[in-house]
C-alpha positions as CSV (number, residue, x, y, z in Angstrom):
1,M,18.2,19.2,4.7
2,G,15.8,16.6,3.3
3,R,13.3,17.3,0.6
4,L,10.2,17.1,2.8
5,S,11.7,19.1,5.7
6,A,12.9,21.8,3.2
7,A,9.3,22.0,1.8
8,V,7.4,21.9,5.1
9,L,9.5,24.2,7.2
10,R,9.1,27.9,6.3
11,P,10.2,31.2,7.8
12,A,8.0,32.4,10.7
13,S,6.4,35.7,10.1
14,A,4.9,36.4,13.6
15,N,5.0,34.8,17.1
16,V,8.3,33.4,16.0
17,F,8.9,31.2,19.1
18,E,5.5,29.7,19.1
19,T,5.4,29.2,15.3
20,T,8.8,27.6,15.4
21,V,7.7,25.1,18.1
22,E,4.5,24.4,16.1
23,Q,6.3,23.8,12.9
24,L,8.9,21.5,14.3
25,A,6.4,19.5,16.4
26,T,4.1,19.1,13.4
27,A,7.0,18.0,11.3
28,I,7.9,15.3,13.9
29,R,4.3,14.1,14.3
30,L,3.8,13.8,10.6
31,G,7.0,11.8,10.1
32,V,9.0,14.5,8.3
33,F,11.6,13.7,11.1
34,V,11.2,10.1,12.4
35,D,12.2,8.4,15.7
36,G,15.9,8.1,16.0
37,E,16.7,10.7,13.3
38,Q,18.9,13.7,14.0
39,L,17.5,17.1,13.3
40,P,19.5,19.2,10.8
41,P,22.4,21.3,12.2
42,E,21.3,24.3,14.3
43,R,22.6,26.9,11.8
44,E,20.8,25.2,8.9
45,L,17.6,24.8,10.7
46,A,17.6,28.4,12.0
47,E,18.2,29.8,8.5
48,R,15.4,27.6,7.1
49,L,12.9,28.8,9.7
50,G,14.1,32.4,9.6
51,V,14.7,32.7,13.3
52,A,17.6,33.5,15.6
53,R,19.6,30.6,16.9
54,N,18.6,31.4,20.5
55,T,15.0,31.3,19.5
56,L,15.6,27.9,17.9
57,R,17.3,26.6,21.0
58,D,14.4,27.7,23.1
59,A,12.0,26.0,20.8
60,I,14.0,22.7,20.9
61,A,14.0,23.0,24.7
62,A,10.2,23.1,24.5
63,L,10.2,20.0,22.3
64,R,12.6,18.3,24.7
65,E,10.3,19.0,27.6
66,S,7.4,17.6,25.6
67,G,9.2,14.3,25.0
68,L,9.5,14.8,21.2
69,V,13.3,15.1,21.1
70,A,16.4,14.4,23.1
71,T,19.8,16.2,23.0
72,R,23.0,14.3,23.0
73,R,26.2,15.9,24.0
74,G,29.8,15.4,22.9
75,R,31.3,14.2,19.6
76,G,28.6,13.2,17.1
77,G,25.9,14.7,19.4
78,G,22.9,16.7,18.4
79,T,19.1,16.8,18.7
80,V,17.5,13.4,18.0
81,V,13.8,12.7,17.6
82,T,12.4,10.4,20.3
83,Y,8.7,10.6,19.3
84,V,7.1,7.3,18.5
85,T,3.8,7.4,16.6
86,P,1.2,5.8,18.8
87,E,-0.9,2.9,17.5
88,P,-4.1,4.4,16.1
89,G,-7.0,3.7,18.3
90,S,-4.8,2.4,21.2
91,S,-5.5,5.2,23.6
92,P,-7.7,8.3,24.0
93,P,-6.4,11.3,22.1
94,P,-4.7,14.0,24.2
95,T,-7.1,16.7,22.9
96,P,-10.8,16.5,21.9
97,V,-11.2,15.1,18.5
98,R,-13.1,17.1,15.9
99,R,-16.7,16.2,15.5
100,G,-19.8,17.6,13.9
101,A,-19.2,20.9,12.1
102,A,-15.5,20.9,13.0
103,L,-15.0,17.5,11.5
104,A,-16.9,18.4,8.4
105,D,-14.8,21.6,8.0
106,A,-11.5,19.7,8.3
107,L,-12.6,17.1,5.8
108,D,-13.9,19.7,3.3
109,F,-10.6,21.7,3.6
110,R,-8.7,18.5,2.8
111,R,-10.8,17.7,-0.2
112,I,-10.2,21.1,-1.7
113,V,-6.4,21.3,-1.2
114,E,-5.1,17.8,-1.7
115,P,-6.8,17.1,-5.0
116,G,-5.6,20.5,-6.1
117,A,-2.0,19.6,-5.2
118,A,-2.3,16.4,-7.2
119,W,-3.7,18.2,-10.2
120,L,-0.9,20.7,-10.1
121,A,1.8,18.1,-9.6
122,A,0.5,16.2,-12.7
123,R,0.9,19.4,-14.8
124,R,4.5,19.9,-13.9
125,A,7.5,18.4,-15.8
126,L,8.9,16.3,-13.0
127,A,12.6,15.4,-13.0
128,G,13.6,11.8,-12.8
129,D,14.5,12.0,-9.1
130,Q,11.1,13.6,-8.3
131,R,9.3,10.8,-10.1
132,S,11.3,8.2,-8.3
133,W,10.6,9.9,-5.0
134,L,6.9,9.8,-5.6
135,V,6.9,6.1,-6.5
136,E,9.1,5.3,-3.4
137,S,6.8,7.3,-1.1
138,A,3.8,5.3,-2.3
139,A,5.7,2.0,-1.9
140,A,6.7,2.9,1.6
141,V,3.0,3.0,2.6
142,W,2.5,-0.5,1.3
143,A,5.6,-1.7,3.1
144,A,4.9,-0.2,6.5
145,P,5.2,-2.9,9.1
146,D,2.6,-1.7,11.6
147,A,-0.2,0.8,12.0
148,G,2.0,3.5,13.5
149,A,4.5,3.2,10.7
150,H,1.7,3.2,8.1
151,R,0.4,6.5,9.5
152,I,3.8,8.2,9.1
153,A,4.4,6.8,5.6
154,D,0.9,7.9,4.6
155,S,1.5,11.4,5.7
156,R,4.9,11.5,4.0
157,F,3.2,10.4,0.7
158,H,0.7,13.2,0.8
159,L,3.3,15.7,1.7
160,A,5.4,14.4,-1.2
161,V,2.5,15.1,-3.6
162,A,2.1,18.6,-2.2
163,T,5.8,19.2,-2.5
164,L,5.8,18.2,-6.2
165,S,3.0,20.7,-6.8
166,G,5.7,23.4,-6.5
167,S,3.3,25.7,-4.6
168,P,4.5,26.8,-1.1
169,M,0.9,27.8,-0.2
170,L,-0.4,24.4,-1.1
171,I,2.4,22.6,0.8
172,E,1.4,24.7,3.9
173,S,-2.3,23.8,3.4
174,V,-1.7,20.1,2.9
175,T,0.5,20.1,6.0
176,R,-2.4,21.6,8.0
177,A,-4.8,19.1,6.5
178,Q,-2.6,16.1,7.3
179,A,-2.1,17.3,10.9
180,A,-5.8,17.5,11.4
181,L,-6.3,14.1,9.7
182,G,-3.7,12.5,11.9
183,E,-5.5,13.6,15.0
184,M,-8.8,12.1,13.8
185,L,-7.4,8.8,12.4
186,G,-5.6,8.3,15.7
187,A,-8.9,8.1,17.4
188,I,-10.3,5.2,15.4
189,P,-9.4,1.6,15.1
190,V,-7.0,0.4,12.4
191,L,-8.9,-1.4,9.6
192,P,-6.7,-3.5,7.4
193,R,-9.1,-3.5,4.5
194,N,-9.2,0.3,4.5
195,I,-5.4,0.4,4.5
196,T,-5.2,-1.8,1.5
197,H,-7.8,0.3,-0.3
198,S,-6.0,3.5,0.6
199,C,-2.7,2.1,-0.8
200,E,-4.5,1.2,-4.1
201,Q,-5.8,4.7,-4.3
202,H,-2.3,6.1,-3.7
203,D,-1.1,4.0,-6.7
204,A,-3.9,5.5,-8.9
205,V,-2.8,9.0,-7.9
206,V,0.8,8.2,-8.7
207,E,0.0,6.7,-12.1
208,A,-2.0,9.8,-13.0
209,I,0.6,12.3,-11.9
210,L,3.4,10.4,-13.7
211,G,1.3,10.2,-16.8
212,G,0.7,13.9,-16.7
213,D,-3.1,13.5,-16.5
214,A,-4.1,16.4,-14.2
215,D,-7.8,15.7,-14.3
216,A,-7.3,12.0,-13.5
217,A,-4.9,12.9,-10.6
218,R,-7.5,15.3,-9.1
219,A,-10.3,12.7,-9.5
220,A,-8.2,9.9,-7.9
221,M,-7.2,12.1,-5.0
222,E,-10.9,13.2,-4.5
223,E,-12.0,9.6,-4.4
224,H,-9.2,8.9,-1.9
225,C,-10.3,11.8,0.3
226,D,-13.9,10.8,0.1
227,A,-13.2,7.3,1.3
228,T,-11.3,8.5,4.3
229,S,-14.0,11.1,5.0
230,A,-16.8,8.5,4.9
231,L,-14.8,6.4,7.4
232,L,-14.3,9.2,9.8
233,R,-17.8,10.5,9.6
234,G,-19.1,7.0,10.3
235,L,-16.8,6.3,13.3
236,L,-16.5,9.8,14.8
237,G,-19.9,11.2,14.0
């Protein structure tokens, strides 16, 4: 199982069916599993989620009915992601977008957990492959060919930072923050200048983490969160 999926997916403690559907759907929408990618084998996925295989099958059936995955039969078959990230701002969101107090709460939550994850990641002695993964995650955001791909790469970068913090609770919190952020960013137009600025801020976060400067990593992520918050407050109200 991939590094991100192993970090983001966790055993369900209650409402196992609903929690399994939620976790898998969130992972797909955040780009942990991307369009055309096959989900891990049923046994491996069930063990990771801590659920019975029949519960997992029911959850995948729900995802299939929602258009997030398709199941292919026969040799080489399996469950394949069919969700394509919509172009931000291209259509009204399926659910009401956070505004007012709900918007402020989501942005405040993100500003607490994501800088904390960056701070903790910078304090850890990262292995060579972890350092390379962080650099590659930031580079993928720069290289994204369109707005939809950028949103996925951006989520993956932030989840990578959370994963490198080594804290399962922080990973869970950042996943929630990114899910909320994705809903809000999907409701506003894509602004190329903002994307460039965002990528530059990612690079500052990476530099601080790799340099082991926890305070600089926290400050860089706070600045990044503040920039996004200002944009969303201005455009969503």
